N, C-alpha and C positions, 0 to 999 in steps of 0.2 A: 829240366824236364820239358818234353814237347808240349807246346801250348795247345796243339790241336790233336789230342789223342784220337786215333782212328775208331770208327764205330765198330762194334762187334759184328761178325758176319750176319747174325740174325737181325740186328738193327739196320745194317746196311741194306739188307733185302727189303726192309719195310720203307726205306727212304725213297723219295721221288728221285727220278734221274737227275734233275737239276740240283737237288740238295746233295746227292752223292758227289756230283761233279764239284760243287762249291767246297764241300768238306775236304775232298781229296786235294783240290787246288790249294786250299789253305795249309794243309799238311806239308805239301811240297814247298810252298813258299817259306814255311817255318824252317824246314830242313835246310834250304839254301841259305837262309838268313843266319842259321847257326853254324853250318858246316862249310859253306861256300860251294864251289863247283870243282874242287880238286878231287880226283879219284882215279880208279882203274878204268881200263877200256878192254873191250873184247879182243882187240888186236895187239895190245901192248906186250902180252906174254910171248907173242910170236917173234918179237925182236930178239929174244934170248937165243944165243947160238945153239943150245941143245934143242929147243923147240923148233927153231928154224931148220936144223938138220933133219928132224923127224918129219917135217912137212914134205920132204922130197919123196917119201915112200908111203904109199897109200895105207898100209897096215899101221905103220908107226904114227902116221898122221891121225888116224882114228883113235889110236890108244892115247896119244898125247892130248888130243882135243877132249876126249872123254875124261881124262884125269884132271885136266885144268878146269873143265866145267864142273866136275863133281866136287873138287876141292879148290875153288877159284881163288879164295883169299890166301889160304895156306900156301898154295903153289906159288903165288906171286911173291909172298914174303920169302919163301925158301930160295927163289930165283933172283931175289934182290930187285924186283920190279917196284918202282916208286909211283905213288899217285901223281897225276899231272893235271894241268889245266888245258882244256881243249877249246879252240876258238868256236867250233860249232855249237858247243853247249851255251856259250855266251850269246850267240846269235839267236838260238832257239828260245832261251829264257827271255831275251829282249822282245821277241815276237809275242810271247805269251803275256808279258807285262803290258805291252802296247794294246793287245786285245782286251786285257782287263781294264785298262784305262778307258778304252772306248765303251766297254760294257758298263762300268761303274761310275766313271767320272772322277774317281779318286786320284788326285795328283801324286800320291805316293807311288802308284804304279808307273807313272811317267818318269818319276825321279829314278826309280830302280832301272827302268829301261835305258835311260840316259847313261847310267853307270856302266851297264853292260856294253852299250855301243861305244862308250868312251874307251873301255878296255880293248875292244877290237881295233879302234883307231890307233891305239898305242902299241899294238902287237901284231902288225902285219908281217908277212914274209918279205924279206928284203931283196932288192936287186931286180925288180920286175917293173913292167910298164905301167902298172896301176896297183891299186889296193888288191890284196889277195891273201889267202890264209891256207895253211895246211895242217897236218897232224903232228903232234910232238913226239912221234915215234916212226921208225922205219916200217914200211908196209912191204911184205914179200908175198909173191904169188908166182905161179908157174909163168916164166917168161917176163916177170915184172919185178923191179925193185924200185920203190919210191922212197928216197931218203926223207928223214924227218924234216919238217917245215917246207917241203916241196909244195907249192900251191896246188890245191885241188879245186877243180871248178865247182863241185857240189858245195864244198865248204864256203867258197867265196861268194857263190850266188845266193846261198841261204843268208849269209851276212847281208848281201845286197837286198834281199827281200825285207830284212829287218830295217835297213836304212830307208828303203822305199816307204814302208809303213810309217816310220818315224817322220819322214818328210811330209807324208799326207796328214799326219796328226798335228805336226808343229809348224809346217811351212818353212823350216829352217834350212838355209842354204847349205850348211855343212853336211847335211844328210843327202841332199841332191848331188853335191860335189862327190861324195863317197860313191854314190851310184854310178856316176859318170866315170870315175876312176876305175871301178871294177869292170865296166864295159870296155874301157881301153885295154885293160889286162886281157880280157877275152879276145878282143880284136887282134892284139899284137903278140900275145904269148901262148895262146892255146892253139895247137895244130888243128887243121881242118882236113880230115881224111876224105879224099875224093871218092865219089860214087858215080853211078851212071847218070846221064842226062843233066850234068852240071850240079848235081846235089852233093852235099858233103855232110860229115858228122863231126861235131866238135869233140875233141879228145877229153879224157878225164883229167890229165895233168899235162904239163909241157913235154913230158917224156913218155907218155902212154899212148900207144897206137890202137888200143881196143876201141871198137865201135859200140858204145854203151848208150842205150836210149835215154835213160834217166839223166845221165850227165849231159848228153847232147841237148836235151830239152831244158835242163836247168840253165845252161848257157843261153839258149835261144830266148827263154822266158825273161831272163834279165835284160837282154838287149831290147826286147819288146817293151818291158816296163820302163826302161830308160827312154826309149823312143816316145812312149806315151807321155812321159813327164816333160821331156825336152822339146817334143815336136821335131826331132831330128830324124829324117827318113833314112839316113845312112845306117843307123842301128837296125832298123826294120829290114832294110835290104840285106844286111849281113845275116840276119836271123832266118830269113825265109827259106833258103835252100836246106838248112838244117831241120827246120820244122817239117818241110815236105818229105825229107828223108825218112824221119820217124813215122810220119803218117803213112808213107808208102810201104812200111814194113809191118803193118797191122795184119794179123792172121785173119782168116775167114771167120773164125769163131769170136773175134773181137779182142784177142789177147795180143800182148807184146812180149816177146822174150826179152831177157836181160840185155841182149845185144845181138849182133850178127858176127859170124865168123868169116873172115876173109881168107882166101888161099894164102898159106904160108904163115898165118898168125901163130906165134909160139905160146899160145895161152890155152886155158882149159876150155875145151868145147862144151863140156857139161855145164859150166857156169853161164856161158853166153846163150845157151839154148834153154836155160831154166826160166820158167814163169813163176815168180814168187809173189808174195803179197805186197811187201812194202815198196819194191821197185815199180810194181804195177800202179800203186797209189801215187808214187812220184810222177809217173808219166801222165796219169789222168789229171792230177792237180796242175801240173805245168801246162798241159794243153788247155785246161779250163781257163787259166789265167791268160794265156796267149789269145784264146778265142774271145775273151771278154773285150779285148782290143780289136781283133780282126773281124769278129762277127761273121764268120763263114758258116753257112748252113751245112756244107759238106763236112767241115771239121766238127761241128756240133753233132752231126749224125755219127761220126766215128767215135767221138767221146761217149755218146750214149751207148753205142755197141760195146765199147771197151768197159764201160761201167757195168753193163749187164753181165758180161763175163766175170768181172771182179765180184759183183754182188752174188752171183749164182754159183761160182766155182771156187772162190777163194775165201769163203767163210764156211765153217761147219754150222750145223743147226743150232748149237748152243752159243754161237757168237764168237768162238775162237777162230782166229785167222789161220789160214793154211796156205801151202803152196800147191801148185798143180800136181806135184809128185806125192803129196801126203800131208798128214797132220803134224807129225813130230819131226824135229823139235819145234815147239811154239816159242817164237822169239819176241821179246818185249818190243823191239822196233816195229815188228809187224802188228802187234797189239796197238801201239800208238797210232800207226798209220790206219788201222781199222777204225779208229775214232776220227782221225783227222780228215782222211779223204772223203768219207761219206758226209761229214759235216760241211766241208768246203763245197761239195757238189750238191748240197741239199736244196739249193734254189731251183735246180733243174731236175733233181731226182727226189721225188716226194718222200720216199722211204729212207732218205739219207740219214736223218737224225735218229730214226728208230734203229737203224743198223748200228750207228755209232754208239747209241746208248746200250745196246745189247753187248757189244764188244767191251765197252767200258765196264759193265757189271761183271762179265766173265773175267776180265783182267784183274779187277779189284779183288775178286774172290780167290784167284789162283796164282797171281804173280805180283802181289803187293804185300809188303810187310804191314800187317794189320795195325801195328802200334804207331808206325811213323808214316805210312803211305809210300815209302821208298819202293820203287819197282825193282823186281829181280830180273836177271838176264834171260833165262830160258827155262822152259818146262819140258822135261822128257817124260816118257811113260812111267818111269819108276822113281824119278827124283827131279827136284828143282834146283837149277844152278843159281845160288843166292849171291851172285856177283852184283855189286852196285856199280853201275856205269853212268856217270853224269852225262856223257855225250850220247851214248847209245840208248840209254833207257830213260833216266829222269827228265832230261831236257826235252826229249821228244814227247814224253807223256805229258809233261807240264804244258807244252805248247798245244798238244792235241786237246787236252781238257779245256784250256782257255778258249780255243777256237770253237769247241762244242758249246761252251757257255755263251760265247759271243753270237754264234749263229742261232742258237735257241732263243736268245733274247730278241734278236732282230726279227726272227720269224714271227714272234708275237707282236712286234711293233710295225712291221712292214718290210719291204725289200731291202736287202743289204746294199749299201752304197760302196 
């Protein structure tokens, strides 16, 4: 039986924001302790030949996506999809545990974080210039096939973020070494797509030529954090053209699209021109981390303009996250980012923690199992897709809640270091 039964909705509504966050965090910790991090993923079903074939035709893609979202667990069992372990889940839970250690001082959290980081060190993708990780399933999209375990820059740099925080907390060289190894992977194995004026964009994977802003900035942010830790200017020199590339692509209204479409790119134009919630949050958080080191007033102004768009255009009045195109479907990944991004930027954005708290309450009421706290995948107008995704949902939500708790505590004590 779960040690942390969830509060009934009426009780949750009466709890303070801080108490609701702590209760939900405890539920998720208990779930991971009991069940581990193995589970399904939103993309795993697309690896099946039948679903993959349906993805090539718009109508069949809508039908197959609708059916696998409406019956997520049954469809995966029928198609023989097995639960898997995903490196990103380990990195995110490690980040959450490290924040909990910083917040509470309880060494049990540090112990758990070490375990997750140890798993990452034991399970990298093989045959590359440095530490890196990918997904345990093939990823298919128009003009793109990424085989399983292909290193993905976003996965690798989120792991790098966890190793960086572990190094700051413990000063242990193994974590600094891991950061440097990931930086070498970015330098040697990730393509740099050239742009005008000597700028370039880091690729998503070694074989992906899409120009995607969040992946580009994840790579750049890792190089900057490694530069700051090591004092090695070469990492900063490598990052600067990529940072400037994304800064140059900000729209007049403050938004960033998912990416930019270059002539001849065999990919979905609709995806690259989309302004969605969680990728906007990724861009803002990466720029905030980068500018914490660079201290550029111009960049700070662009971040503020980007956050104003994010705050005013990518949340509904009830706290639910949205895309520029509309409200539905409401994705758990966006909900987690709606807590995480405003929390991280709360030092410079005074309303950040209030925004995060409102999204946390909406998500808890509409996309969480009230008995266990486990977050569901998506909410549509007429149904909720009750798929449990450790990587896409639980791990992001856990880290977001822990960051919210950490920032709230620090706001009461003084500036975050």
